[in-house]
C-alpha positions in Angstrom: -2.9 23.0 6.4 -2.2 19.6 4.5 -5.1 17.2 4.1 -2.8 14.4 4.6 0.0 15.4 7.0 1.7 12.3 7.0 2.1 12.5 3.3 5.1 14.9 2.1 6.5 15.4 -1.5 10.1 17.2 -1.7 11.4 17.7 -5.3 15.0 17.1 -3.8 13.9 13.4 -2.7 12.7 10.8 -5.0 11.9 13.0 -7.7 9.0 14.9 -5.9 7.1 11.7 -5.4 4.6 11.6 -2.6 6.1 9.9 0.4 5.0 8.7 3.9 6.6 10.8 6.5 9.5 12.1 4.6 10.9 8.7 4.7 11.9 7.0 1.3 8.5 5.0 1.2 6.7 6.3 -1.7 2.8 6.4 -1.6 2.9 4.1 -4.5 5.0 1.5 -3.1 2.4 1.2 -0.1 -0.3 0.8 -2.5 1.5 -1.7 -4.3 2.2 -3.5 -1.2 -1.5 -3.3 -0.2 -2.5 -4.9 -3.6 0.0 -7.7 -3.1 -0.6 -8.6 0.7 -3.3 -10.6 1.5 -4.2 -8.9 4.4 -3.1 -6.0 6.9 -1.1 -8.2 9.0 1.3 -9.6 6.5 1.5 -6.1 5.3 2.7 -5.2 9.0 5.1 -7.9 8.9 6.9 -6.8 6.0 6.6 -3.1 6.5 6.7 -2.9 10.5 7.4 1.2 10.2 3.8 1.6 8.5 1.2 2.6 10.6 -2.4 2.3 10.1 -3.1 6.1 9.7 0.0 6.4 6.9 -1.9 3.4 5.2 -5.0 5.4 5.2 -3.8 8.4 4.2 -1.9 6.7 1.2 -5.2 5.4 0.0 -7.0 8.7 0.5 -4.1 10.7 -1.2 -4.3 8.3 -4.2 -7.8 8.6 -4.5 -7.7 12.4 -4.5 -5.2 12.2 -7.2 -7.7 10.7 -9.4 -10.0 12.8 -11.3 -13.9 11.6 -11.5 -15.3 12.6 -15.1 -18.6 12.3 -16.4 -18.6 11.5 -20.4 -21.6 13.0 -22.1 -22.5 10.2 -24.6 -24.2 11.0 -27.8 -27.8 9.5 -28.4 -26.0 7.5 -31.1 -23.8 5.6 -28.6 -26.5 5.3 -26.0 -28.5 2.9 -28.7 -25.4 0.8 -28.9 -24.6 0.3 -25.2 -25.9 -2.7 -23.7 -26.8 -0.9 -20.4 -28.9 1.4 -22.0 -31.0 -1.2 -24.0 -31.2 -2.9 -20.9 -32.7 -0.3 -18.7 -35.0 0.8 -21.1 -36.0 -2.6 -22.2 -36.9 -3.8 -18.8 -40.2 -3.6 -17.0 -40.5 -1.3 -13.8 -42.0 -3.4 -11.5 -41.6 -3.5 -7.7 -39.8 -6.6 -6.1 -42.3 -7.9 -3.5 -40.1 -8.5 -0.5 -37.7 -5.5 -0.9 -39.5 -2.8 -3.0 -36.5 -3.0 -5.6 -37.0 -2.4 -9.1 
């Protein structure tokens, strides 16, 4: 069973790009529309055939296609990185009101 059942891919249609419900509406186009429309109501007016579940699945499919990678930095690089210097230089005190360090 497919994780995103409304996302389809057919080698004979749009070079196999992931599409919404076998339509000629690619996941990429949905993501671009989400990025350019200020809110979901504007998106629905422009693309009335899209359902909320399809938008959610397009976002999920795009996120699943990305690969999380952890890079192991050599010690020499850690010394030149400002965030490592900041973390090691700041005192470890607790914030009075929130218990944050």
